[in-house]
N, C-alpha and C positions, 0 to 999 in steps of 0.2 A: 777301752778293756781294762779291766779291775787288775790288780796285781795275783789275785788270786787264779786267774783264767790265766793270764801270762805264764805263773808258775806251773799250772794245769798240761797246758802245752808244752813247754819246756821238758817236763817230765816224761809225757805222752812221746814227744817226736824225737827229742836230744837225748832221752836215756834209752829209747827202745821198748817203752811201754804202751804199744799201739794196738794193744788188747782193750785198753781203755777208751773208753770215750767221755766228752767233758760233762755229758748228761750224767753218767753213773759214777763220776769222781768227786766224790763229796769232798770239801773243803776240810772238814776235820776227819778226813781217812787217814789211818796211819801211812807213813811213807815208807818206811824200814821195816823188817821183822816179818810179823804176821799181817802187817798192811797189805801194802801193794806189791811187798818183798824188794826195795831198794838194799843194796848192800853196801860196803864201805867204798868201793869202787866210784857206785853212782853216786854219794855222797860228794867224794872230792872233786866231780864230774860238777855235779851241783852247784858247787860253791864256786868254781870256775867260770859257770854259765851266770851266776847272780853276780858275780864281781864285774863280770863284763856288762851285763844288762844294766846296772842297776847304779855302778861307779861305788859299791860299797865296799868294805875291806872286812872279811872275816877271818879272825886272828887265829881261830883253832876251830876245828871242827869239835873235838872233846870238849870243848868251855861253850858251845854252843849248840849241845846235842839236843835241848831241850826246845831251841827255837827250830830246829829242821824235824822236830816229830812230823809236823803234818803240813800242809798248804796254809791253812790259818795261822798256825804259831809261826812259820815261814813269813809270810805275809807282815805281821803285826812286826818281827824283827825288821824288815826292810824299812818299815814305812819308821821306826823307832831310830835307825841309824841315819836316816834320811834327815829325821827330824835334828839328830844331834850332830850333825856337819855343817 
């Protein structure tokens, strides 16, 4: 399974966005605000899930705000962090 689909499943199942399906959840859909509506608490929870699943360290949500914009940008960030370690 791709990182993108794993992230979508995290958002749907672990962050309570069960009204979304994988088919209608595009990789470039914004995660916060007017996108699917995640909030700052969801951001913290998502970071914890990512750190556990992928074994990468996210130093600051604020500094990595752009990386957390969509599933697409988040997957790229995870790949970059894996390559760097």
